[in-house]
C-alpha positions, 0 to 999 in steps of 0.5 A: 660592973652596974647597969647603965656603966657599960662603955667601949673601952669595957667592951674592948677589955672584955672581949680580951678577956674573953679571949684569954679564956678561950686560949686556955682550950682553943688553938689557933683560929685567931680570925673565927674567934675575932667574927663569933665574938664580933657577932656575939656582940652585936647580937647576931647569929652565925653560921660556923662553916668547917670540916669534922674536927675544925673546933667548931663545937668546941668553940660554941660550947666555950663561950656559955660558961665564959658568959654565964648563959644557958647552952643547948646542943641540937644534933641534926640528923635526917629523922630530926623533927621540928617539934624535937627543935621547939618543943611539944604539947602534951595532953596531961589528966589532973589525977582528982578532977579527970579534967585534961588540958594540954601543956606546952613542954620546951625544946632544946631551942629554949637557950640562951645559946642554941648550937645547931649542930651540922645544920645542913644534915636534916631536910628544909622543913626541920630547918626551917623550925628555927627560923621564927626563933631567930627572927622574933625571938619566940616560938608558936605552939597551938596559936600561943606565943612562947618567949625565948630567953635573952640573950639568944643566939643561934650558932649552926655549924654545917660541914661542906656542902660537897659531902654526901647527905647534906641539904644546903640551906634555903636563901631565907634561912642563910640571910637570917645568919649575921655571919657565915664563919670559915674554920679551916685547918690548923697549921702542923704547929698548931695540930701539934699543939692540939693532939698534945693537950688533948691526950694530956691529963690537965683540964681547963678552968673557963672563968666566966667573964659576963653576964648575959645581962651585961652581954644585952646591955653591950649590944645597946652600947654598939647601936650608938657607935656613930657610922659616917654617912660616907661609909654607909654609901660606901656599904650600899655601893658595894652590897647593890655591886652583887646584884646582876639583874639591876643596873647596879650590877657590875659586869663579873656579878652579870657573868657569875652571880645567879643571886645578889646580897639584899638589905639584909646584907647592908644591915649586918655589915653596919651593925657588925662594922660598929661591934668590930669598932666597939671592941677596939675600944673605938665609938666610930666605924672605920674603913677597916671595920667594914672590911674585916666584916664584909667576907663573913656577912658577904659569904653566904649571902651571893650565890654563883651559877654555872659558870661560875663553877666551871670558871672556879671563881669562887665567893671570895674572889668576887667578894675580893673584886669589889673591894677593888672596883667599889671605890672606898670614901 
């Protein structure tokens, strides 16, 4: 499509075609796919949480050929170092002149889609190597800045924290991810279909749907989607109600929440709601768009205290209570 010609109708059609391609190899997971695409079109990074074998890696790897983007996978392990991600400098010598100079060798982070596989398998020092890249879309080495390819996405998979040998992501880094998407177990019928596909001889041929340039332009179309002021106020009220130390915090927030969501949560809810509306072919955000993105945006931005653990209260429970208590416009 020619530059400058994208609109919400085109984005809706593109999303449907992307899902159609993904259906060649991904069974089930309708909600996680919808959420990942919503974040992708908005330009946001994603955490994808689930047990091993839940198709987290397959989903991320499949998006690259469909969107004609470069893809790199980094397997996070306890001995992974920051330079293994960002790159390093090597001393090179000119064989003729004998002159020596440092040359920067790019790490695997220099790709459109970077898959940080099992990101919570590595200690915080190495996890933090992604921070500048995710926020500034660049890497700094020895005082020199190296721009990353555009568009740039970090899609990180993580296994549940209660499993042995994991390091929970620091709050500041979790906040850089637009969504935390949950990948649950499949139903029995879906699992049977996966087993039949995985043990057969048929290979899926994924066809490209969008280019990186079109995806970048789509992000600008999404930012032009209108958000009524009443809904903006509703979003701010929802987020403020999670802060136990503030007057705006609700009673159950003070009982169960150690730390609430910050300003970036409000910003991401608005942007994700715009993306949700645009991918449905609308130029104006509606309440249903906010409801669709609220949980994946807030899930990793609320810290529960010990009482919540004792009473078996989850973040999803508290988000449900928020929606009940904060009156929608």
